[in-house]
TORGUFI-662546 format. One record per residue: residue number from 1; residue in three letters; chain; x, y, z of N, C-alpha, C in turn. Coordinates in nm, 4 decimals. Example, Ala and Ser with C-alpha at 12.3 -4.5 7.8 and 13.67 -1.06 7.14 Angstrom:
<rs>
R   num   residuo   cadena        n_u        n_v        n_w       ca_u       ca_v       ca_w        c_u        c_v        c_w
R     1       ALA        A     1.3190    -0.5690     0.7800     1.2300    -0.4500     0.7800     1.3200    -0.3300     0.7800
R     2       SER        A     1.2850    -0.2250     0.7080     1.3670    -0.1060     0.7140     1.2900     0.0030     0.7870
</rs>
This chain:
<rs>
R   num   residuo   cadena        n_u        n_v        n_w       ca_u       ca_v       ca_w        c_u        c_v        c_w
R     1       UNK        A     0.6195    -5.1615     0.5759     0.6454    -5.1461     0.4315     0.5674    -5.0389     0.3736
R     2       UNK        A     0.4363    -5.0291     0.4152     0.3453    -4.9246     0.3621     0.4085    -4.7891     0.4016
R     3       UNK        A     0.4339    -4.7634     0.5285     0.4844    -4.6423     0.5788     0.6107    -4.6024     0.4954
R     4       UNK        A     0.6932    -4.6942     0.4817     0.8237    -4.6602     0.3961     0.7825    -4.6101     0.2463
R     5       UNK        A     0.6867    -4.6697     0.1938     0.6476    -4.6530     0.0591     0.5985    -4.5077     0.0641
R     6       UNK        A     0.4929    -4.4775     0.1667     0.4234    -4.3451     0.1729     0.5255    -4.2292     0.1960
R     7       UNK        A     0.6251    -4.2534     0.2841     0.7250    -4.1492     0.3148     0.7965    -4.1201     0.1825
R     8       UNK        A     0.8361    -4.2375     0.1164     0.9179    -4.2085    -0.0077     0.8458    -4.1279    -0.1232
R     9       UNK        A     0.7099    -4.1659    -0.1212     0.6270    -4.0925    -0.2186     0.6189    -3.9381    -0.1814
R    10       UNK        A     0.5966    -3.9092    -0.0469     0.5923    -3.7737    -0.0087     0.7161    -3.7009    -0.0291
R    11       UNK        A     0.8270    -3.7668     0.0020     0.9567    -3.6961    -0.0204     0.9848    -3.6634    -0.1602
R    12       UNK        A     0.9433    -3.7633    -0.2689     0.9619    -3.7287    -0.3947     0.8790    -3.6297    -0.4459
R    13       UNK        A     0.7578    -3.6066    -0.4012     0.6657    -3.5163    -0.4400     0.7312    -3.3734    -0.4040
R    14       UNK        A     0.7553    -3.3686    -0.2785     0.8164    -3.2453    -0.2233     0.9356    -3.1960    -0.3006
R    15       UNK        A     1.0253    -3.2913    -0.3146     1.1488    -3.2663    -0.3961     1.1145    -3.2208    -0.5316
R    16       UNK        A     1.0315    -3.2816    -0.6067     0.9979    -3.2437    -0.7452     0.9271    -3.1178    -0.7574
R    17       UNK        A     0.8419    -3.0771    -0.6622     0.7820    -2.9487    -0.6561     0.8491    -2.8296    -0.6042
R    18       UNK        A     0.9702    -2.8526    -0.5579     1.0566    -2.7431    -0.5032     0.9756    -2.6584    -0.4124
R    19       UNK        A     0.8956    -2.7140    -0.3193     0.8244    -2.6301    -0.2222     0.9052    -2.5620    -0.1181
R    20       UNK        A     1.0073    -2.6399    -0.0577     1.0900    -2.6018     0.0408     1.1911    -2.4996    -0.0166
R    21       UNK        A     1.2301    -2.3955     0.0677     1.3480    -2.2960     0.0223     1.4738    -2.3644     0.0218
R    22       UNK        A     1.5524    -2.3166    -0.0609     1.6979    -2.3765    -0.0790     1.7929    -2.2683     0.0055
R    23       UNK        A     1.9186    -2.3135     0.0381     2.0024    -2.2189     0.0951     2.0370    -2.0981     0.0113
R    24       UNK        A     2.0323    -1.9778     0.0669     2.0556    -1.8740    -0.0100     1.9305    -1.7994    -0.0786
R    25       UNK        A     1.8158    -1.8675    -0.0578     1.6959    -1.8010    -0.1117     1.6695    -1.6642    -0.0578
R    26       UNK        A     1.5976    -1.5834    -0.1252     1.5666    -1.4447    -0.0595     1.4180    -1.4768     0.0072
R    27       UNK        A     1.3878    -1.3968     0.0992     1.2757    -1.4137     0.2006     1.1538    -1.3434     0.1547
R    28       UNK        A     1.1185    -1.3262     0.0237     1.0080    -1.2514    -0.0324     0.8881    -1.3490    -0.0313
R    29       UNK        A     0.7731    -1.2817    -0.0084     0.6358    -1.3610    -0.0097     0.5706    -1.3151    -0.1452
R    30       UNK        A     0.5416    -1.4072    -0.2212     0.4693    -1.4046    -0.3346     0.3345    -1.3616    -0.3191
R    31       UNK        A     0.2852    -1.2338    -0.3492     0.1368    -1.2090    -0.3174     0.0599    -1.2051    -0.4403
R    32       UNK        A     0.1222    -1.2089    -0.5553     0.0529    -1.2022    -0.6876     0.1334    -1.2817    -0.7831
R    33       UNK        A     0.0621    -1.3475    -0.8809     0.1166    -1.4232    -0.9773     0.0346    -1.4526    -1.0854
R    34       UNK        A     0.0398    -1.3830    -1.2016    -0.0617    -1.3937    -1.3149     0.0141    -1.4565    -1.4321
R    35       UNK        A    -0.0403    -1.5678    -1.4985     0.0162    -1.6194    -1.6167    -0.0958    -1.6142    -1.7316
R    36       UNK        A    -0.0563    -1.5458    -1.8295    -0.1434    -1.5271    -1.9414    -0.0904    -1.5985    -2.0599
R    37       UNK        A    -0.1633    -1.6801    -2.1392    -0.1148    -1.7366    -2.2615    -0.1194    -1.6697    -2.3942
R    38       UNK        A    -0.2109    -1.5741    -2.3990    -0.2241    -1.4880    -2.5262    -0.2118    -1.3549    -2.4937
R    39       UNK        A    -0.0810    -1.3045    -2.4541    -0.0657    -1.1782    -2.4120     0.0678    -1.1111    -2.4504
R    40       UNK        A     0.0902    -0.9863    -2.4369     0.2212    -0.9217    -2.4580     0.2266    -0.8280    -2.3381
R    41       UNK        A     0.3603    -0.8014    -2.3013     0.3825    -0.7116    -2.1955     0.3824    -0.5647    -2.2408
R    42       UNK        A     0.3431    -0.4803    -2.1578     0.3506    -0.3484    -2.1818     0.4142    -0.2729    -2.0726
R    43       UNK        A     0.5242    -0.2049    -2.1063     0.6073    -0.1259    -2.0178     0.5810     0.0244    -2.0337
R    44       UNK        A     0.5120     0.0963    -1.9553     0.4694     0.2337    -1.9661     0.5632     0.3044    -1.8676
R    45       UNK        A     0.6305     0.4128    -1.9130     0.7145     0.4970    -1.8243     0.6554     0.6443    -1.8234
R    46       UNK        A     0.6348     0.6901    -1.7066     0.5848     0.8291    -1.6917     0.6862     0.9074    -1.6063
R    47       UNK        A     0.7777     0.9727    -1.6759     0.8838     1.0488    -1.6014     0.8430     1.1593    -1.5067
R    48       UNK        A     0.7165     1.2205    -1.5484     0.6763     1.3258    -1.4762     0.6362     1.2851    -1.3259
R    49       UNK        A     0.5857     1.1695    -1.3221     0.5545     1.1164    -1.1741     0.6546     1.0032    -1.1370
R    50       UNK        A     0.7669     0.9778    -1.2039     0.8716     0.8821    -1.1792     0.7934     0.7294    -1.1709
R    51       UNK        A     0.7230     0.7201    -1.2519     0.6542     0.5845    -1.2444     0.6862     0.5002    -1.3585
R    52       UNK        A     0.6874     0.3629    -1.3445     0.6942     0.2657    -1.4506     0.5832     0.1512    -1.4276
R    53       UNK        A     0.4986     0.1384    -1.5114     0.3844     0.0410    -1.5106     0.4090    -0.0841    -1.5829
R    54       UNK        A     0.3952    -0.1848    -1.5423     0.4112    -0.3309    -1.5964     0.2730    -0.3659    -1.6172
R    55       UNK        A     0.2140    -0.3931    -1.7425     0.0801    -0.4393    -1.7629     0.0890    -0.5492    -1.8699
R    56       UNK        A    -0.0115    -0.6297    -1.8728    -0.0431    -0.7354    -1.9441    -0.1520    -0.7090    -2.0543
R    57       UNK        A    -0.1240    -0.6952    -2.1697    -0.2120    -0.6716    -2.2818    -0.2632    -0.8186    -2.3295
R    58       UNK        A    -0.3887    -0.8414    -2.3139    -0.4439    -0.9670    -2.3471    -0.5362    -0.9446    -2.4816
R    59       UNK        A    -0.5041    -0.8581    -2.5599    -0.5838    -0.8456    -2.6794    -0.5367    -0.9241    -2.8081
R    60       UNK        A    -0.4232    -0.9928    -2.7894    -0.3788    -1.0683    -2.9049    -0.4276    -1.2166    -2.9013
R    61       UNK        A    -0.4216    -1.2714    -3.0215    -0.4949    -1.3991    -3.0457    -0.3756    -1.5212    -3.0420
R    62       UNK        A    -0.2540    -1.4938    -3.1057    -0.1529    -1.6024    -3.1155    -0.1155    -1.6376    -2.9670
R    63       UNK        A    -0.0415    -1.7575    -2.9709     0.0107    -1.8045    -2.8303     0.1277    -1.7274    -2.7878
R    64       UNK        A     0.1246    -1.6642    -2.6811     0.2564    -1.5883    -2.6415     0.2329    -1.5768    -2.4893
R    65       UNK        A     0.3222    -1.6363    -2.4084     0.3086    -1.6437    -2.2649     0.3801    -1.5336    -2.1921
R    66       UNK        A     0.3090    -1.4702    -2.0873     0.3609    -1.3789    -2.0100     0.3382    -1.4088    -1.8552
R    67       UNK        A     0.4371    -1.3901    -1.7789     0.4258    -1.4118    -1.6294     0.4538    -1.2916    -1.5593
R    68       UNK        A     0.3602    -1.2411    -1.4731     0.3721    -1.1335    -1.3968     0.3555    -1.1495    -1.2447
R    69       UNK        A     0.4585    -1.1146    -1.1606     0.4453    -1.1766    -1.0170     0.4807    -1.0434    -0.9348
R    70       UNK        A     0.4502    -1.0388    -0.8121     0.4828    -0.9419    -0.7083     0.5387    -1.0190    -0.5960
R    71       UNK        A     0.6565    -0.9772    -0.5311     0.7017    -1.0213    -0.4090     0.7230    -0.9133    -0.3186
R    72       UNK        A     0.6797    -0.9373    -0.1909     0.7052    -0.8441    -0.0823     0.8045    -0.8900     0.0162
R    73       UNK        A     0.8799    -0.7832     0.0505     0.9971    -0.8166     0.1310     0.9866    -0.7335     0.2690
R    74       UNK        A     1.0152    -0.7815     0.3765     1.0346    -0.7124     0.5056     1.1709    -0.7661     0.5841
R    75       UNK        A     1.2705    -0.7156     0.5462     1.4041    -0.7651     0.5834     1.4312    -0.7522     0.7307
R    76       UNK        A     1.3569    -0.6615     0.8037     1.3787    -0.6466     0.9576     1.2513    -0.6118     1.0232
R    77       UNK        A     1.2695    -0.6024     1.1460     1.1466    -0.5622     1.2307     1.1401    -0.4175     1.2314
R    78       UNK        A     1.2316    -0.3493     1.1712     1.2249    -0.1808     1.1801     1.1180    -0.1572     1.0778
R    79       UNK        A     1.0645    -0.0299     1.1017     0.9547     0.0250     1.0087     1.0281     0.1099     0.8999
R    80       UNK        A     1.0023     0.0909     0.7762     1.0314     0.1738     0.6632     1.1517     0.0976     0.5643
R    81       UNK        A     1.1832    -0.0235     0.6149     1.2634    -0.1013     0.5111     1.1921    -0.1937     0.4256
R    82       UNK        A     1.0646    -0.1948     0.4161     0.9793    -0.2937     0.3351     0.9868    -0.2457     0.1980
R    83       UNK        A     0.9858    -0.3418     0.1089     0.9793    -0.3047    -0.0432     0.9122    -0.4222    -0.1115
R    84       UNK        A     0.8680    -0.3860    -0.2244     0.7904    -0.4962    -0.3154     0.8792    -0.4775    -0.4531
R    85       UNK        A     0.8829    -0.6084    -0.5102     0.9415    -0.6144    -0.6357     0.8407    -0.6814    -0.7323
R    86       UNK        A     0.8079    -0.6170    -0.8563     0.7244    -0.6596    -0.9458     0.8157    -0.7145    -1.0639
R    87       UNK        A     0.7965    -0.8383    -1.1062     0.8840    -0.8836    -1.2203     0.7876    -0.9409    -1.3283
R    88       UNK        A     0.8292    -0.9126    -1.4471     0.7511    -0.9577    -1.5727     0.8336    -1.0242    -1.6551
R    89       UNK        A     0.7994    -1.1347    -1.6988     0.8769    -1.2384    -1.7816     0.7972    -1.2619    -1.9158
R    90       UNK        A     0.8603    -1.2218    -2.0320     0.8012    -1.2482    -2.1591     0.8546    -1.3790    -2.2238
R    91       UNK        A     0.7728    -1.4898    -2.1767     0.8228    -1.6128    -2.2140     0.8178    -1.6686    -2.3585
R    92       UNK        A     0.7457    -1.5976    -2.4389     0.7206    -1.6522    -2.5804     0.6158    -1.7745    -2.5757
R    93       UNK        A     0.6388    -1.8824    -2.6425     0.5448    -1.9938    -2.6322     0.6095    -2.0849    -2.5399
R    94       UNK        A     0.5561    -2.0876    -2.4164     0.6171    -2.1619    -2.3156     0.6146    -2.3232    -2.3314
R    95       UNK        A     0.5329    -2.3632    -2.4278     0.5233    -2.5031    -2.4640     0.6554    -2.5599    -2.5346
R    96       UNK        A     0.7290    -2.4488    -2.6002     0.8474    -2.4895    -2.6697     0.9761    -2.4761    -2.5803
R    97       UNK        A     0.9487    -2.4509    -2.4462     1.0604    -2.4439    -2.3583     1.0798    -2.5685    -2.2707
R    98       UNK        A     1.1908    -2.6080    -2.2496     1.2128    -2.7271    -2.1679     1.2134    -2.7099    -2.0188
R    99       UNK        A     1.1524    -2.7982    -1.9541     1.1406    -2.7895    -1.8089     1.2746    -2.8271    -1.7518
R   100       UNK        A     1.3106    -2.7826    -1.6326     1.4381    -2.7888    -1.5694     1.5584    -2.7502    -1.6381
R   101       UNK        A     1.5305    -2.6509    -1.7297     1.6520    -2.5807    -1.8102     1.6594    -2.4389    -1.7737
R   102       UNK        A     1.7573    -2.3994    -1.7182     1.7857    -2.2393    -1.6856     1.7947    -2.1645    -1.8136
R   103       UNK        A     1.6824    -2.0785    -1.8383     1.7012    -1.9798    -1.9517     1.7448    -1.8435    -1.9039
R   104       UNK        A     1.8331    -1.7808    -1.9720     1.8990    -1.6504    -1.9457     1.7809    -1.5549    -1.9491
R   105       UNK        A     1.7913    -1.4620    -1.8340     1.6896    -1.3541    -1.8362     1.7605    -1.2314    -1.9283
R   106       UNK        A     1.6840    -1.1662    -1.9860     1.7436    -1.0503    -2.0596     1.7904    -1.0910    -2.2095
R   107       UNK        A     1.8301    -1.2229    -2.2196     1.8870    -1.2596    -2.3433     1.7747    -1.3568    -2.4095
R   108       UNK        A     1.7453    -1.4694    -2.3518     1.6410    -1.5653    -2.4291     1.5118    -1.5337    -2.3688
R   109       UNK        A     1.4916    -1.4665    -2.2507     1.3547    -1.4266    -2.1937     1.3721    -1.2854    -2.1592
R   110       UNK        A     1.2992    -1.1940    -2.2301     1.2907    -1.0595    -2.1832     1.2263    -1.0502    -2.0586
R   111       UNK        A     1.2945    -0.9640    -1.9589     1.2554    -0.9556    -1.8276     1.2522    -0.8113    -1.7874
R   112       UNK        A     1.1569    -0.7643    -1.7113     1.1477    -0.6328    -1.6628     1.1076    -0.6302    -1.5091
R   113       UNK        A     1.1548    -0.5263    -1.4514     1.1305    -0.5177    -1.3043     1.1035    -0.3819    -1.2441
R   114       UNK        A     1.0181    -0.3791    -1.1519     1.0126    -0.2501    -1.0686     1.0119    -0.2687    -0.9194
R   115       UNK        A     1.0428    -0.1567    -0.8546     1.0461    -0.1607    -0.7199     0.9681    -0.0613    -0.6465
R   116       UNK        A     0.9011    -0.0959    -0.5269     0.8123    -0.0034    -0.4605     0.8738    -0.0104    -0.3334
R   117       UNK        A     0.9355     0.1246    -0.2879     0.9920     0.1309    -0.1446     0.9810     0.2713    -0.1030
R   118       UNK        A     1.0176     0.2854     0.0263     1.0310     0.4147     0.0857     1.1803     0.4636     0.0635
R   119       UNK        A     1.2100     0.4993    -0.0579     1.3512     0.5320    -0.0986     1.3357     0.6257    -0.2123
R   120       UNK        A     1.4461     0.6764    -0.2770     1.4387     0.7668    -0.3897     1.3642     0.6863    -0.4997
R   121       UNK        A     1.2939     0.7520    -0.5899     1.2521     0.6958    -0.6795     1.3404     0.6314    -0.7846
R   122       UNK        A     1.3128     0.5126    -0.8221     1.4150     0.4227    -0.9021     1.3612     0.3876    -1.0344
R   123       UNK        A     1.4539     0.3990    -1.1382     1.4233     0.3792    -1.2637     1.4843     0.2380    -1.2974
R   124       UNK        A     1.3922     0.1377    -1.3609     1.4489     0.0067    -1.3958     1.5602     0.0159    -1.5091
R   125       UNK        A     1.6702    -0.0538    -1.4811     1.7669    -0.0726    -1.5967     1.7532    -0.2082    -1.6704
R   126       UNK        A     1.7770    -0.3080    -1.5931     1.7746    -0.4435    -1.6489     1.7603    -0.5459    -1.5407
R   127       UNK        A     1.7273    -0.6727    -1.5970     1.7092    -0.7983    -1.4993     1.8098    -0.8987    -1.5675
R   128       UNK        A     1.8888    -0.9577    -1.4949     1.9935    -1.0485    -1.5216     1.9834    -1.1794    -1.4302
R   129       UNK        A     1.9935    -1.2914    -1.4856     1.9922    -1.4019    -1.4127     1.9312    -1.5182    -1.4962
R   130       UNK        A     1.8612    -1.6150    -1.4287     1.7999    -1.7327    -1.4930     1.6516    -1.7622    -1.4463
R   131       UNK        A     1.5791    -1.8198    -1.5259     1.4494    -1.8600    -1.5021     1.4387    -2.0038    -1.5426
R   132       UNK        A     1.3925    -2.0919    -1.4600     1.3818    -2.2273    -1.4825     1.2303    -2.2680    -1.4678
R   133       UNK        A     1.1782    -2.3283    -1.5712     1.0363    -2.3740    -1.5637     1.0537    -2.5099    -1.4980
R   134       UNK        A     0.9605    -2.5401    -1.3987     0.9534    -2.6667    -1.3253     0.8437    -2.7425    -1.3678
R   135       UNK        A     0.7073    -2.6913    -1.3572     0.5884    -2.7509    -1.4090     0.4961    -2.6458    -1.4851
R   136       UNK        A     0.4390    -2.7097    -1.5818     0.3449    -2.6454    -1.6811     0.2155    -2.7240    -1.6559
R   137       UNK        A     0.1151    -2.6639    -1.6034    -0.0206    -2.7268    -1.6105    -0.1185    -2.6554    -1.6963
R   138       UNK        A    -0.2490    -2.6917    -1.6793    -0.3535    -2.6226    -1.7538    -0.3784    -2.4882    -1.6957
R   139       UNK        A    -0.3607    -2.4674    -1.5550    -0.3924    -2.3434    -1.4990    -0.2800    -2.2749    -1.4156
R   140       UNK        A    -0.1683    -2.3382    -1.4201    -0.0592    -2.2882    -1.3265     0.0769    -2.3211    -1.3913
R   141       UNK        A     0.1600    -2.2101    -1.3833     0.3010    -2.2315    -1.4218     0.3905    -2.2106    -1.3143
R   142       UNK        A     0.4827    -2.3075    -1.2817     0.5532    -2.2867    -1.1679     0.7219    -2.3029    -1.2176
R   143       UNK        A     0.7972    -2.2283    -1.1427     0.9362    -2.2414    -1.1786     1.0223    -2.1740    -1.0726
R   144       UNK        A     1.1621    -2.1406    -1.1008     1.2506    -2.0906    -1.0091     1.3165    -1.9726    -1.0833
R   145       UNK        A     1.3322    -1.8649    -1.0057     1.3887    -1.7447    -1.0667     1.5220    -1.7151    -0.9734
R   146       UNK        A     1.6296    -1.6930    -1.0423     1.7524    -1.6399    -0.9691     1.8041    -1.5280    -1.0413
R   147       UNK        A     1.7671    -1.4103    -0.9905     1.7912    -1.2868    -1.0756     1.8450    -1.1741    -0.9891
R   148       UNK        A     1.9200    -1.0716    -1.0561     1.9344    -0.9498    -1.0049     1.8694    -0.8424    -1.0747
R   149       UNK        A     1.8074    -0.7564    -1.0032     1.7377    -0.6395    -1.0638     1.8084    -0.5119    -1.0531
R   150       UNK        A     1.8424    -0.4503    -1.1605     1.9398    -0.3313    -1.1667     1.8452    -0.2015    -1.1778
R   151       UNK        A     1.8683    -0.0964    -1.0989     1.7939     0.0248    -1.0954     1.8971     0.1492    -1.0913
R   152       UNK        A     1.8500     0.2579    -1.1450     1.9204     0.3818    -1.1174     1.8162     0.4821    -1.0752
R   153       UNK        A     1.8610     0.5895    -0.9991     1.7746     0.6850    -0.9319     1.7307     0.7766    -1.0541
R   154       UNK        A     1.6076     0.8291    -1.0482     1.5587     0.9162    -1.1585     1.6297     1.0412    -1.1748
R   155       UNK        A     1.6840     1.0904    -1.0611     1.7522     1.2231    -1.0646     1.9111     1.2106    -1.0830
R   156       UNK        A     1.9597     1.0966    -1.0659     2.0946     1.0656    -1.0791     2.1451     0.9399    -1.1462
R   157       UNK        A     2.1741     0.9512    -1.2769     2.1932     0.8195    -1.3482     2.3308     0.7563    -1.2980
R   158       UNK        A     2.4067     0.8234    -1.2091     2.5301     0.7529    -1.1518     2.5059     0.6842    -1.0307
R   159       UNK        A     2.3797     0.6910    -0.9683     2.3436     0.6055    -0.8502     2.2868     0.4944    -0.8902
R   160       UNK        A     2.3300     0.3700    -0.8527     2.2879     0.2575    -0.8845     2.2439     0.1627    -0.7729
R   161       UNK        A     2.1358     0.0868    -0.7788     2.0876    -0.0039    -0.6671     2.0507    -0.1352    -0.7365
R   162       UNK        A     2.0782    -0.2364    -0.6588     2.0452    -0.3702    -0.7150     1.9560    -0.4351    -0.5994
R   163       UNK        A     1.8722    -0.5260    -0.6453     1.7937    -0.6110    -0.5645     1.8054    -0.7523    -0.6192
R   164       UNK        A     1.8177    -0.8530    -0.5209     1.8175    -1.0090    -0.5570     1.6878    -1.0612    -0.5404
R   165       UNK        A     1.6649    -1.1493    -0.6318     1.5305    -1.2238    -0.6177     1.5702    -1.3700    -0.6551
R   166       UNK        A     1.5826    -1.4648    -0.5464     1.6145    -1.5844    -0.5699     1.5349    -1.6808    -0.5069
R   167       UNK        A     1.4099    -1.7437    -0.5628     1.3183    -1.8143    -0.5028     1.2356    -1.8806    -0.6080
R   168       UNK        A     1.1336    -1.9608    -0.5544     1.0262    -2.0013    -0.6341     0.9260    -1.9103    -0.6806
R   169       UNK        A     0.8819    -1.9223    -0.8144     0.7870    -1.8092    -0.8718     0.6762    -1.8934    -0.9437
R   170       UNK        A     0.5510    -1.8472    -0.9152     0.4437    -1.9239    -0.9860     0.3460    -1.8227    -1.0462
R   171       UNK        A     0.2727    -1.8565    -1.1447     0.1604    -1.7838    -1.1971     0.0400    -1.8598    -1.2281
R   172       UNK        A    -0.0762    -1.8025    -1.2035    -0.1979    -1.8912    -1.2223    -0.2745    -1.7992    -1.3376
R   173       UNK        A    -0.3376    -1.8884    -1.4317    -0.4190    -1.8301    -1.5353    -0.5460    -1.7676    -1.4802
R   174       UNK        A    -0.5875    -1.6502    -1.5203    -0.7192    -1.5981    -1.4790    -0.8359    -1.6653    -1.5419
</rs>
């Protein structure tokens, strides 16, 4: 009886935390995740160097939550197809958002993304999809993102590129 209880408890915790990947998830590895409670997003564009910088400005005093995360991808054993996606979510006051409710990215949650790759320089257009908050703790925010990041090349606005990001995302307060 005790083994059955322990197994049920472990299965419930693993299911609630969404640790295991779901079918169709992207294979990115999250190497950075920052959650700030008193911050604003700063998106700086430098067309001279074809750069877009996502920064977190922590000089504000009112409650405003921001999540900034980086995912690294290596889709094959070949050299040169690796890329990194940086995603920034402007969550507002996360305490007012419901857990396990998918919020629309771009509409109810402003979202920004950049890509770093061995490809033509890409300018971010938009991020569309959903973000679902799963847990909010004192030091960590965890959830799930199902998004498509849209980009155009810097030298040709007719050339479009998309990247999918569908997996667990978390941020830790510094």
